[in-house]
LUMBA-886181 format. One record per atom (N, C-alpha, C, O): x, y, z. Coordinates in steps of 0.02 Angstrom, whole numbers, plus 32768, in hexadecimal, padded with zeros to 4 digits. Layout:
% LUMBA-886181
XYZ ...
END
This chain:
% LUMBA-886181
6ABEF2C2CAE4 6AADF29DCB1C 6AB1F2C9CB60 6AE1F2EFCB6A 6A7CF2BFCB8E 6A84F2E2CBCE 6A8FF2AECC07 6A71F278CC0D 6ABFF2C7CC2F 6AD0F29ECC67 6AB3F2B4CCA9 6AB3F2F0CCB8 6A99F287CCD2 6A8FF293CD13 6AB5F264CD48 6AAEF228CD3F 6ADAF279CD7D 6B03F247CD94 6B11F25FCDDA 6B11F29CCDE5 6B1EF233CE08 6B38F241CE4E 6B7DF225CE56 6B8CF1EECE3E 6BA5F249CE75 6BEFF233CE82 6BEEF1F7CEB2 6C12F1C6CEAA 6BC4F1FDCEE4 6BC1F1C2CF14 6B75F1BACF26 6B4EF1E9CF22 6B61F177CF3C 6B1AF178CF4E 6B14F1A1CF83 6B3FF1A8CFAE 6AD4F1C1CF82 6AC6F1EFCFBA 6AD2F237CFAF 6AB5F264CFCC 6B05F23FCF7E 6B13F286CF6A 6ADFF2A9CF44 6AACF28BCF31 6AEAF2E8CF37 6AB9F30FCF0D 6ACAF2F4CEC6 6B02F2E0CEB7 6A90F2F7CE97 6AA2F2EECE5B 6AB3F32ECE32 6AA0F366CE42 6AD7F320CDFD 6AECF357CDD1 6AD6F34ACD90 6AD1F30ECD82 6AC8F374CD65 6AB0F36ACD23 6ADCF396CCF4 6AECF3D1CCFC 6AECF36BCCBE 6B1EF38ACC87 6B0AF376CC4C 6AF4F33ECC43 6B10F3A6CC1A 6B0AF394CBD1 6B4BF382CBAE 6B80F391CBC9 6B4AF367CB78 6B80F346CB57 6BB8F37ACB4D 6BF1F365CB4A 6BABF3BBCB48 6BE4F3EBCB41 6C0BF3F7CB7E 6C41F415CB7B 6BF2F3DFCBB9 6C1FF3DECBF5 6C59F3B5CBF4 6C8EF3C4CC10 6C4DF37FCBD2 6C7EF352CBCC 6CC5F366CB9C 6CFCF34BCBA0 6CB3F391CB78 6CEFF3ABCB51 6D22F3D1CB7C 6D5EF3C7CB74 6D0BF400CBAB 6D36F41DCBCE 6D1CF418CC23 6D05F44ACC40 6D23F3DACC43 6D07F3D0CC84 6D2BF3F8CCBB 6D0DF40BCCED 6D6EF406CCAF 6D90F429CCDE 6D7EF46FCCF8 6D96F48ACD2A 6D4CF48BCCCB 6D31F4CCCCD9 6D0AF4CBCD1A 6D02F4FCCD3D 6CF1F486CD28 6CC8F482CD63 6CEFF471CDA6 6CE6F43DCDC5 6D18F49ECDB9 6D45F492CDEE 6D26F480CE2E 6D3DF457CE55 6CEBF4A4CE39 6CC7F496CE79 6CABF44DCE82 6CABF42DCEB7 6C93F438CE47 6C7AF3F2CE4B 6CAEF3B7CE44 6CA8F380CE60 6CE1F3C9CE1D 6D1EF39CCE11 6D5CF3BDCE2F 6D83F3D6CE06 6D6BF3C2CE70 6DACF3E2CE81 6DE6F3B7CE70 6E1EF3D2CE69 6DDDF372CE68 6E13F34DCE54 6E13F33DCE0F 6DF4F35FCDE7 6E35F307CDFE 6E3FF2EFCDB7 6DFDF2DACD9E 6DE3F2AACDB9 6DDFF2F9CD6D 6D9BF2E3CD59 6D8DF29CCD3A 6D57F27FCD3F 6DC2F285CD1C 6DB1F243CCFA 6DC0F20BCD24 6DBDF1D4CD0B 6DD2F211CD62 6DE1F1E2CD97 6DB1F1DECDCA 6DCAF1D0CE01 6D6FF1E8CDCA 6D43F1EACDF0 6D0DF1B6CDED 6D00F19ECDB6 6CEFF1A3CE1E 6CBDF16DCE16 6C6DF186CE23 6C5EF1AACE52 6C45F171CDFA 6C01F18ECE05 6BC8F15ECDE9 6BD6F134CDBF 6B94F164CDFE 6B5AF140CDDA 6B42F16DCDA0 6B35F1A9CDAB 6B3CF153CD65 6B2FF182CD2F 6AE5F16ECD0E 6AD4F135CCFF 6AC1F1A5CD08 6A80F19FCCE4 6A7CF1C9CCAA 6A8BF204CCB4 6A6AF1B5CC65 6A6BF1E5CC33 6A29F1E3CC0E 6A03F1B3CC12 6A1EF21DCBE9 69E2F21ACBC3 69FDF21ECB73 6A2BF243CB5F 69D9F1F5CB4E 69DDF1F3CB02 699CF1EBCAE3 6974F1C1CAF7 6990F213CAB2 6950F210CA8C 690BF20FCACC 68DBF1E9CACA 6915F236CAF3 68DBF23FCB28 68D8F1FECB4B 68A1F1F5CB65 6902F1CECB55 68F9F197CB83 693EF19BCBAF 6973F1B4CB9E 692EF17FCBE6 6961F188CC1D 6982F141CC28 695FF10ECC2E 69C3F13FCC2B 69EBF0FECC2B 6A1DF103CC68 6A39F136CC7A 6A22F0C6CC83 6A5BF0BCCCB8 6A7AF07DCCAC 6A5AF049CCAE 6AB7F080CC9E 6ADCF036CC8A 6ADCF014CCC8 6AC1EFDCCCC7 6AF3F028CCFA 6AFCF000CD3F 6AEFF02FCD82 6AF4F06CCD84 6ADFF009CDAF 6ACDF028CDF3 6B11F031CE16 6B14F05BCE43 6B47F00DCE05 6B89F014CE21 6BA6F053CE18 6B96F078CDE9 6BD9F064CE4E 6C00F099CE3A 6C34F08ACE01 6C52F055CE01 6C3DF0B5CDD5 6C68F0A4CD97 6C8FF0E0CD88 6C7DF118CD99 6CC6F0D2CD68 6CEEF10CCD49 6CCDF109CD09 6CB7F0D5CCF1 6CCAF14ECCEA 6CA5F144CCA1 6CC0F187CC7E 6CD4F1B7CC9F 6CC0F187CC3A 6CD0F1B9CC10 6CA7F1B3CBCD 6CA8F182CBA7 6C84F1ECCBC5 6C59F1F6CB86 6C82F20CCB4B 6CB6F22DCB51 6C66F1F7CB0D 6C8BF210CAD2 6C5CF23FCAAD 6C2CF22BCA8B 6C6CF27BCAB5 6C3BF2B8CA8B 6C39F2A1CA43 6C02F2A7CA28 6C65F28ACA22 6C61F278C9D6 6C3FF238C9CC 6C1FF22FC999 6C44F20BC9F9 6C2AF1C0C9E5 6BE4F1BECA06 6BB9F196C9F3 6BD9F1ECCA3B 6B9AF1E6CA5B 6B8EF1A2CA7C 6B5CF17FCA72 6BC1F194CAA4 6BBBF14CCACF 6BDDF152CB06 6BF6F18ACB0C 6BE9F12DCB31 6C06F135CB79 6C2FF0F8CB82 6C1DF0C3CB68 6C68F0FDCBA6 6C97F0C0CBBC 6C91F0C0CC0C 6C8EF0F0CC32 6C91F07ECC1B 6C90F074CC69 6CC7F046CC73 6CDCF01DCC4A 6CE2F052CCB8 6D0CF02ACCD6 6CE9F015CD1B 6CE5F03ECD49 6CD0EFD7CD22 6CADEFC6CD69 6CD2EFBECD98 6D08EFA3CD8D 6CC1EFD3CDD7 6CEBEFCFCE15 6CF1EF83CE23 6D25EF6DCE3B 6CB9EF5ACE12 6CB5EF11CE20 6CE6EEE3CDF8 6CFCEEAFCE10 6CF5EEFACDBB 6D26EED8CD91 6D3FEEFCCD65 6D23EF0ECD31 6D82EF0ECD7A 6DB2EF3FCD5A 6DD8EF1ECD17 6E00EF3CCCF3 6DC4EEE1CD0F 6DE5EEBECCD1 6DBBEECDCC98 6DD2EEBACC62 6D82EEEBCC97 6D55EEFACC60 6D4EEF4FCC58 6D49EF74CC88 6D50EF63CC17 6D38EFA1CC04 6CFFEF99CBD0 6D03EF7CCB9A 6CC5EFBACBEA 6C85EFABCBC2 6C7BEFEFCB9C 6C7CF024CBBA 6C72EFEACB58 6C57F023CB3A 6C10F01CCB22 6C01EFEECAFD 6BE3F047CB36 6BA1F044CB31 6B88F07ECAF4 6B9EF0B7CAF1 6B5EF065CACE 6B37F090CAA5 6B10F0BCCACB 6B07F0B1CB07 6AF3F0F7CAAA 6ACBF127CACE 6A86F104CAE7 6A65F122CB11 6A73F0CECAD1 6A34F0AACAEC 6A4AF079CB1F 6A20F050CB31 6A87F079CB3A 6A9FF04BCB70 6AACF00ACB60 6ABCEFE3CB8D 6AA6EFF2CB18 6ABCEFBACB09 6B06EFB1CB03 6B27EFE3CAF3 6B26EF77CB0D 6B6AEF6FCB11 6B84EF6BCACA 6B6FEF41CAA3 6BB1EF98CABA 6BD7EF94CA73 6C14EF68CA74 6C1DEF3DCA48 6C3DEF73CAA3 6C74EF41CAB0 6C84EF37CB01 6C7CEF63CB2B 6C98EEFFCB0B 6CB9EEECCB53 6CFDEEE3CB3F 6D0AEEBACB13 6D2EEF06CB5C 6D72EEFECB47 6D98EEE9CB82 6D8CEF01CBB9 6DCCEEB9CB77 6DFBEEA2CBAF 6E37EED3CBA8 6E45EEEFCB74 6E59EEDACBE1 6E98EF05CBDE 6ECEEEEACBA7 6EDCEEAFCB9F 6EE8EF1DCB85 6F1BEF05CB54 6F5AEEF2CB75 6F61EF01CBB0 6F8AEED3CB56 6FC8EEC2CB6D 6FF0EF00CB79 6FDEEF30CB57 7027EF0BCBA5 704EEF45CBA7 707BEF46CB6D 7092EF12CB55 708BEF89CB52 70ACEF8ACB1D 70E9EFB1CB32 70E4EFCECB68 7129EFB7CB0E 7162EFDACB1B 7178EFCBCB68 7185EFF7CB92 717AEF85CB71 7190EF74CBB8 71D8EF83CBC9 71ECEF8CCC03 71FEEF85CB91 7243EF98CB97 724FEFDBCBB8 7285EFE6CBD3 721DF009CBB6 7227F045CBD6 7224F03CCC2D 7242F062CC53 7201F00ACC40 7204EFFACC85 7243EFE0CC9D 725BEFEECCD4 7263EFB3CC6A 72A7EF89CC79 72D3EFC0CC75 72FEEFC0CCA0 72D4EFEFCC4D 730CF01FCC4F 730BF049CC97 733CF06CCCA7 72D6F044CCBB 72D9F069CCFC 72D8F031CD2E 72C1F040CD65 72EEEFF1CD25 72FEEFBECD4E 72BBEFADCD70 72BEEF99CDAA 7288EFB0CD57 723DEFA2CD6D 721EEF6DCD39 71F2EF7FCD13 7235EF30CD39 721EEF02CD0F 71DAEEEBCD10 71BEEEDCCD45 71BDEEE8CCD7 7170EEE0CCD1 7156EEA0CCE1 711DEE97CCF5 7189EE6BCCD8 7175EE24CCDF 7170EE13CD27 7158EDDCCD35 7185EE3ECD59 7184EE3BCDA2 7138EE37CDBF 7126EE14CDEE 7116EE5CCD9E 70D3EE5ECDBB 70A3EE26CDA2 709BEE16CD67 7083EE0ACDD9 705DEDD2CDD4 700EEDDDCDC6 6FEDEDB7CDA2 6FF4EE15CDE6 6FB0EE1ECDDD 6F9AEE2ECD94 6FBFEE49CD6B 6F5EEE1DCD89 6F46EE2ECD37 6F42EE76CD33 6F3EEE9ACD65 6F45EE8DCCF4 6F40EECDCCDC 6EFEEEE6CCE7 6ECDEEC4CCD6 6EF7EF23CD06 6EAAEF40CD0B 6EA9EF7BCCF2 6EDEEF9ACCEB 6E6DEF98CCE0 6E56EFD8CCC9 6E57EFFFCD08 6E35EFF0CD39 6E83F035CD04 6E81F067CD45 6E58F0A3CD39 6E2DF0B3CD63 6E5FF0C5CD06 6E2CF103CCFF 6E33F11ACCB8 6E57F0FCCC90 6E10F151CCA9 6E13F173CC6B 6E3DF1B0CC6B 6E47F1CBCCA2 6E55F1C9CC37 6E87F1F6CC36 6E7CF222CBF5 6EA9F222CBCB 6E43F247CBEB 6E36F272CBAA 6E33F252CB73 6E1FF218CB70 6E45F274CB3E 6E47F254CAFE 6E93F260CAE9 6EB5F288CB09 6EADF23CCAB0 6EEAF23ACA93 6ED5F242CA43 6EADF21DCA26 6EF7F275CA28 6EECF283C9E4 6F28F268C9BD 6F61F27BC9CA 6F18F23BC98B 6F4AF21FC965 6F33F216C91C 6EFEF1F8C912 6F56F22EC8EB 6F47F22EC8A2 6F08F248C897 6EE1F22CC86F 6EF8F27DC8B7 6EB5F2A1C8B8 6E7AF27BC8CA 6E42F281C8B1 6E8CF251C8FC 6E56F229C91B 6E5BF22DC968 6E91F230C986 6E1BF22DC987 6E20F22BC9D4 6E20F1E5C9E9 6DFFF1BDC9C7 6E3FF1D1CA18 6E42F197CA3F 6E37F1A3CA86 6E4EF1D4CAA4 6E10F171CAA2 6E0DF178CAEE 6E40F15CCB16 6E4FF121CB13 6E5EF187CB3F 6E98F171CB61 6E83F14DCBA6 6E60F167CBD2 6E9DF112CBA8 6E91F0DECBE3 6ED0F0D3CC0B 6F04F0C3CBEF 6ECDF0DBCC47 6F0CF0C6CC71 6EFFF080CC8A 6ED0F073CCAE 6F2EF051CC73 6F37F00ECC87 6F6AF005CCBE 6F9BF02BCCC3 6F5CEFD2CCE6 6F93EFCECD1D 6F98EF89CD33 6F6AEF61CD30 6FD0EF7CCD49 6FE1EF35CD65 7000EF36CDAF 7034EF57CDB2 6FEEEF1CCDE3 7007EF24CE20 701FEEE1CE3C 7004EEADCE2C 7056EEE3CE69 7073EEA9CE83 7043EE94CEBE 7044EE58CECA 701CEEB8CEE1 6FF2EEA9CF1E 6FB3EECFCF19 6FACEEFECEF2 6F7DEEB9CF4A 6F3EEED9CF4A 6F45EF21CF65 6F17EF49CF5F 6F7AEF2ECF81 6F80EF77CF9C 6F92EFADCF6E 6F92EFE8CF7F 6FA1EF99CF34 6FAEEFC6CEF6 6FE7EFF2CF09 6FE9F02BCEF2 7013EFDDCF30 704EF008CF3E 7094EFFBCF19 70C7F01ACF26 708FEFCCCEED 70C7EFBDCEC2 70ABEFA0CE88 7089EF6DCE8C 70B9EFC2CE46 7099EFB0CE12 70B0EFE8CDD4 70D3F01ACDDB 7096EFD0CD9F 70A7EFF5CD57 705EF001CD38 702DEFDDCD43 705FF039CD0F 7027F051CCF1 703EF06CCCB2 7079F07CCCAA 700BF073CC7E 701DF097CC45 6FD8F0B0CC28 6FA3F094CC36 6FDBF0E2CC03 6FA1F0FDCBDD 6F9DF0DDCB95 6FCCF0E5CB6E 6F66F0BBCB84 6F54F0A0CB46 6F1EF0C2CB2D 6EF2F0DCCB4F 6F22F0C2CADD 6EF0F0EACABE 6EC0F0BECA99 6ED5F094CA71 6E80F0C6CAA7 6E4AF09BCA8C 6E21F0B8CA52 6E04F0EECA57 6E1EF094CA1C 6DEDF0B2C9E8 6DAAF09AC9F7 6D9EF05EC9EC 6D7BF0C1CA0F 6D3DF0B1CA22 6D08F093C9F1 6CD4F075CA00 6D21F0A1C9B4 6CF3F087C977 6D04F039C96B 6CDAF010C957 6D43F02CC979 6D58EFE5C966 6D68EFBBC9AD 6D6AEF7EC9AB 6D73EFDAC9E5 6D86EFB5CA1D 6DCFEFA7CA1E 6DE5EF86CA4C 6DF6EFBDC9F1 6E3BEFA3C9EB 6E69EFE6CA0F 6E58F021CA0B 6E9DEFCFCA2E 6ECDEFF6CA52 6F0AF007CA12 6F1BEFDCC9EA 6F23F046CA12 6F5BF054C9F1 6F9BF02BCA0C 6F9AF015CA46 6FCFF021C9E4 700BEFF5C9FE 7039F012CA1F 706DEFF3CA2A 702FF053CA36 7063F074CA5F 704BF09ACA97 700EF09FCA9D 7070F0B7CAC2 705FF0E7CAF2 7091F120CAF1 70C7F11BCAD5 707BF157CB13 70A4F193CB14 70B4F1A1CB66 70DBF1CDCB78 7095F17CCB8C 709DF184CBD9 70A0F142CBFC 7079F115CBEC 70CCF13ACC29 70CBF0FBCC5C 70D4F121CC9D 70EDF159CCA3 70BAF0F8CCD0 70C2F104CD14 70E3F0CBCD3B 70DFF090CD2B 7105F0E3CD72 711BF0B4CD9F 7102F0C1CDE6 7108F0F9CE00 70E8F08FCE03 70D1F09DCE4C 70F7F079CE7A 70FFF03CCE76 7115F0A5CEAD 7142F081CEE4 7127F09ECF28 7102F0CFCF30 7142F077CF58 7132F08FCF9F 715BF0CBCFAE 7196F0CDCF9F 713DF0FDCFCC 7164F138CFDD 7173F13BD01F 714CF155D048 71B1F11FD032 71C8F117D076 71DAF154D092 71D0F15BD0CE 71F8F18CD06B 7215F1C5D07B 71E5F1FAD087 71FCF231D098 719DF1F4D081 7170F227D080 715CF23DD0CA 713BF270D0D2 716EF218D0FD 7166F228D13D 711BF219D150 7105F22AD188 70F5F1FAD124 70B7F1E0D136 70BBF198D157 70D3F165D13E 709FF19ED191 709DF15FD1C5 707CF124D19D 708DF0EAD1A9 704AF133D16B 7021F0F5D14C 7046F0E7D110 702BF0C0D0EA 7087F101D0FB 70B1F0F5D0BC 7083F0F3D088 705FF0C3D07D 7084F130D061 7057F13CD02A 707AF124CFEA 70B7F11ECFEE 705DF117CFB3 7072F104CF6E 7085F139CF4D 7069F16ECF59 70B7F136CF20 70C4F170CEF5 70CAF158CEB5 70EDF127CEA6 70A5F17BCE89 70A1F17CCE37 70D2F1A9CE19 70D5F1E6CE22 70F9F185CDF5 712BF1AECDD1 711CF1A6CD84 7123F171CD66 7108F1DFCD69 70F4F1E4CD1D 712DF1EFCCEF 7157F21ACCFB 712DF1CACCBD 716AF1CECC91 714FF1DACC4A 7130F1ADCC2D 715AF214CC2F 7140F220CBE6 7178F20CCBB9 71B1F223CBBF 7167F1DECB8C 7196F1BCCB5B 719AF1EECB26 71BDF1E4CAF5 
END
Protein backbone atom coordinates (compact mmCIF):
# COMPACT_ATOMS: atom_id res chain seq x y z
CA UNK A 1 0.00 0.00 0.00
CA UNK A 2 1.06 3.57 -0.57
CA UNK A 3 0.11 6.26 1.92
CA UNK A 4 -0.46 9.97 1.39
CA UNK A 5 -1.30 11.94 4.47
CA UNK A 6 -1.26 15.31 6.15
CA UNK A 7 -0.40 15.74 9.80
CA UNK A 8 -2.92 18.56 10.19
CA UNK A 9 -5.32 20.18 7.72
CA UNK A 10 -3.46 22.82 5.76
CA UNK A 11 -0.03 21.26 6.25
CA UNK A 12 2.00 19.80 3.42
CA UNK A 13 1.22 16.24 2.41
CA UNK A 14 3.77 13.49 2.93
CA UNK A 15 3.98 10.36 0.84
CA UNK A 16 5.15 7.01 2.20
CA UNK A 17 5.22 3.40 1.09
CA UNK A 18 4.46 0.47 3.38
CA UNK A 19 8.15 -0.11 4.20
CA UNK A 20 8.23 3.27 5.95
CA UNK A 21 5.99 1.95 8.70
CA UNK A 22 8.39 -0.83 9.61
CA UNK A 23 10.87 1.71 10.98
CA UNK A 24 9.23 5.17 10.99
CA UNK A 25 11.56 6.61 13.61
CA UNK A 26 14.20 7.07 10.89
CA UNK A 27 12.16 10.06 9.71
CA UNK A 28 13.21 12.32 12.59
CA UNK A 29 12.54 15.54 10.66
CA UNK A 30 8.93 14.67 9.89
CA UNK A 31 8.13 13.01 13.22
CA UNK A 32 10.21 14.66 15.96
CA UNK A 33 7.91 13.28 18.65
CA UNK A 34 6.56 9.84 19.30
CA UNK A 35 5.43 8.53 15.93
CA UNK A 36 2.45 6.40 16.90
CA UNK A 37 0.76 9.16 18.87
CA UNK A 38 0.10 11.77 16.21
CA UNK A 39 -3.13 12.62 14.43
CA UNK A 40 -3.54 13.00 10.71
CA UNK A 41 -5.86 12.63 7.77
CA UNK A 42 -4.93 9.44 5.94
CA UNK A 43 -5.33 8.63 2.25
CA UNK A 44 -3.93 5.43 0.79
CA UNK A 45 -3.69 3.63 -2.52
CA UNK A 46 -4.39 -0.06 -3.02
CA UNK A 47 -4.62 -1.81 -6.41
CA UNK A 48 -4.35 1.56 -8.17
CA UNK A 49 -7.38 2.99 -6.35
CA UNK A 50 -7.29 5.77 -3.79
CA UNK A 51 -9.07 5.43 -0.44
CA UNK A 52 -9.78 7.68 2.52
CA UNK A 53 -11.66 6.22 5.44
CA UNK A 54 -12.50 9.50 7.13
CA UNK A 55 -11.93 13.22 6.74
CA UNK A 56 -11.43 13.54 10.51
CA UNK A 57 -8.14 13.78 12.26
CA UNK A 58 -7.41 10.26 13.44
CA UNK A 59 -4.69 8.27 15.10
CA UNK A 60 -3.80 5.35 12.89
CA UNK A 61 -1.47 2.40 12.55
CA UNK A 62 -0.94 0.28 9.41
CA UNK A 63 -0.11 -3.43 9.48
CA UNK A 64 2.58 -4.30 6.94
CA UNK A 65 1.79 -8.05 7.27
CA UNK A 66 -2.00 -7.81 7.25
CA UNK A 67 -2.20 -4.95 4.71
CA UNK A 68 -4.87 -3.08 6.63
CA UNK A 69 -5.11 -0.01 8.86
CA UNK A 70 -6.42 0.63 12.37
CA UNK A 71 -8.02 3.95 13.31
CA UNK A 72 -8.90 5.71 16.54
CA UNK A 73 -11.24 8.58 15.74
CA UNK A 74 -10.88 11.89 17.52
CA UNK A 75 -14.69 12.13 17.65
CA UNK A 76 -15.32 8.80 19.38
CA UNK A 77 -12.43 7.35 21.35
CA UNK A 78 -14.53 4.37 22.52
CA UNK A 79 -14.19 2.69 19.11
CA UNK A 80 -11.19 1.22 17.35
CA UNK A 81 -11.87 0.58 13.68
CA UNK A 82 -9.85 -1.91 11.65
CA UNK A 83 -10.14 -1.38 7.90
CA UNK A 84 -9.27 -3.68 5.03
CA UNK A 85 -7.08 -2.23 2.27
CA UNK A 86 -10.22 -1.22 0.31
CA UNK A 87 -11.45 0.89 3.30
CA UNK A 88 -14.24 -1.53 4.23
CA UNK A 89 -14.54 -2.10 7.95
CA UNK A 90 -13.24 -5.44 9.15
CA UNK A 91 -13.92 -4.84 12.87
CA UNK A 92 -15.27 -2.09 15.09
CA UNK A 93 -13.93 -2.86 18.56
CA UNK A 94 -14.92 -1.47 21.95
CA UNK A 95 -12.24 -0.98 24.62
CA UNK A 96 -11.47 -4.14 26.58
CA UNK A 97 -11.74 -4.27 30.35
CA UNK A 98 -8.64 -3.52 32.39
CA UNK A 99 -6.60 -6.56 33.36
CA UNK A 100 -4.19 -7.07 36.25
CA UNK A 101 -5.90 -4.30 38.24
CA UNK A 102 -4.17 -5.54 41.39
CA UNK A 103 -1.04 -3.85 40.03
CA UNK A 104 -2.73 -0.46 40.51
CA UNK A 105 -4.00 -1.38 43.96
CA UNK A 106 -0.50 -2.44 45.03
CA UNK A 107 0.45 1.18 44.38
CA UNK A 108 -2.55 2.62 46.27
CA UNK A 109 -4.15 3.70 43.02
CA UNK A 110 -7.46 1.82 43.00
CA UNK A 111 -8.89 1.23 39.55
CA UNK A 112 -12.55 1.28 40.68
CA UNK A 113 -12.14 4.97 41.60
CA UNK A 114 -12.29 6.13 37.98
CA UNK A 115 -15.79 6.81 36.69
CA UNK A 116 -15.23 7.82 33.06
CA UNK A 117 -15.49 5.10 30.37
CA UNK A 118 -12.40 3.39 29.06
CA UNK A 119 -11.10 5.03 25.85
CA UNK A 120 -8.55 4.12 23.21
CA UNK A 121 -5.62 6.48 23.75
CA UNK A 122 -3.06 5.64 21.07
CA UNK A 123 -1.09 2.94 19.28
CA UNK A 124 2.29 1.80 20.50
CA UNK A 125 4.16 -0.32 17.94
CA UNK A 126 3.78 -4.11 17.81
CA UNK A 127 4.10 -6.79 20.49
CA UNK A 128 5.51 -10.18 19.58
CA UNK A 129 4.12 -13.16 21.49
CA UNK A 130 4.44 -16.85 20.55
CA UNK A 131 5.98 -15.87 17.18
CA UNK A 132 3.01 -13.67 16.26
CA UNK A 133 2.77 -9.87 16.07
CA UNK A 134 0.00 -8.08 17.95
CA UNK A 135 -0.94 -4.42 17.62
CA UNK A 136 -0.21 -2.65 20.91
CA UNK A 137 -3.03 -0.29 21.92
CA UNK A 138 -2.98 2.03 24.92
CA UNK A 139 -6.32 2.18 26.74
CA UNK A 140 -7.05 4.72 29.47
CA UNK A 141 -9.60 5.62 32.10
CA UNK A 142 -9.72 9.11 33.63
CA UNK A 143 -11.46 10.68 36.59
CA UNK A 144 -12.28 13.93 34.76
CA UNK A 145 -12.32 15.58 31.35
CA UNK A 146 -8.92 17.21 31.93
CA UNK A 147 -7.11 13.85 31.84
CA UNK A 148 -4.93 14.83 34.81
CA UNK A 149 -5.83 11.82 36.97
CA UNK A 150 -6.14 8.38 35.45
CA UNK A 151 -4.83 4.94 34.71
CA UNK A 152 -3.72 3.35 31.43
CA UNK A 153 -2.35 0.10 30.18
CA UNK A 154 -1.07 -1.42 26.98
CA UNK A 155 -3.25 -4.16 25.51
CA UNK A 156 -2.30 -6.43 22.62
CA UNK A 157 -4.73 -6.87 19.73
CA UNK A 158 -4.85 -9.75 17.26
CA UNK A 159 -5.82 -7.85 14.10
CA UNK A 160 -7.01 -11.04 12.38
CA UNK A 161 -9.56 -12.00 15.06
CA UNK A 162 -10.25 -8.67 16.79
CA UNK A 163 -9.42 -10.24 20.18
CA UNK A 164 -7.12 -8.85 22.88
CA UNK A 165 -4.62 -10.96 24.79
CA UNK A 166 -5.59 -11.45 28.42
CA UNK A 167 -2.54 -9.74 29.96
CA UNK A 168 -0.41 -6.62 29.79
CA UNK A 169 3.26 -5.91 30.31
CA UNK A 170 2.94 -2.17 30.97
CA UNK A 171 0.64 0.06 33.01
CA UNK A 172 0.61 3.84 33.48
CA UNK A 173 -0.55 6.09 36.30
CA UNK A 174 -1.40 9.69 35.47
CA UNK A 175 -1.26 12.21 38.33
CA UNK A 176 -1.14 15.97 38.67
CA UNK A 177 2.42 17.21 38.95
CA UNK A 178 2.22 19.90 41.63
CA UNK A 179 6.01 19.93 42.07
CA UNK A 180 6.96 20.77 38.49
CA UNK A 181 6.85 24.54 38.98
CA UNK A 182 4.50 24.76 36.00
CA UNK A 183 1.90 27.46 36.79
CA UNK A 184 -0.66 25.52 34.73
CA UNK A 185 -0.07 22.31 36.74
CA UNK A 186 0.98 19.66 34.24
CA UNK A 187 0.01 16.01 34.28
CA UNK A 188 2.68 13.39 34.91
CA UNK A 189 2.60 9.93 33.37
CA UNK A 190 4.37 7.22 35.37
CA UNK A 191 5.17 4.16 33.24
CA UNK A 192 5.45 0.86 35.11
CA UNK A 193 6.78 -2.21 33.30
CA UNK A 194 5.47 -5.38 34.91
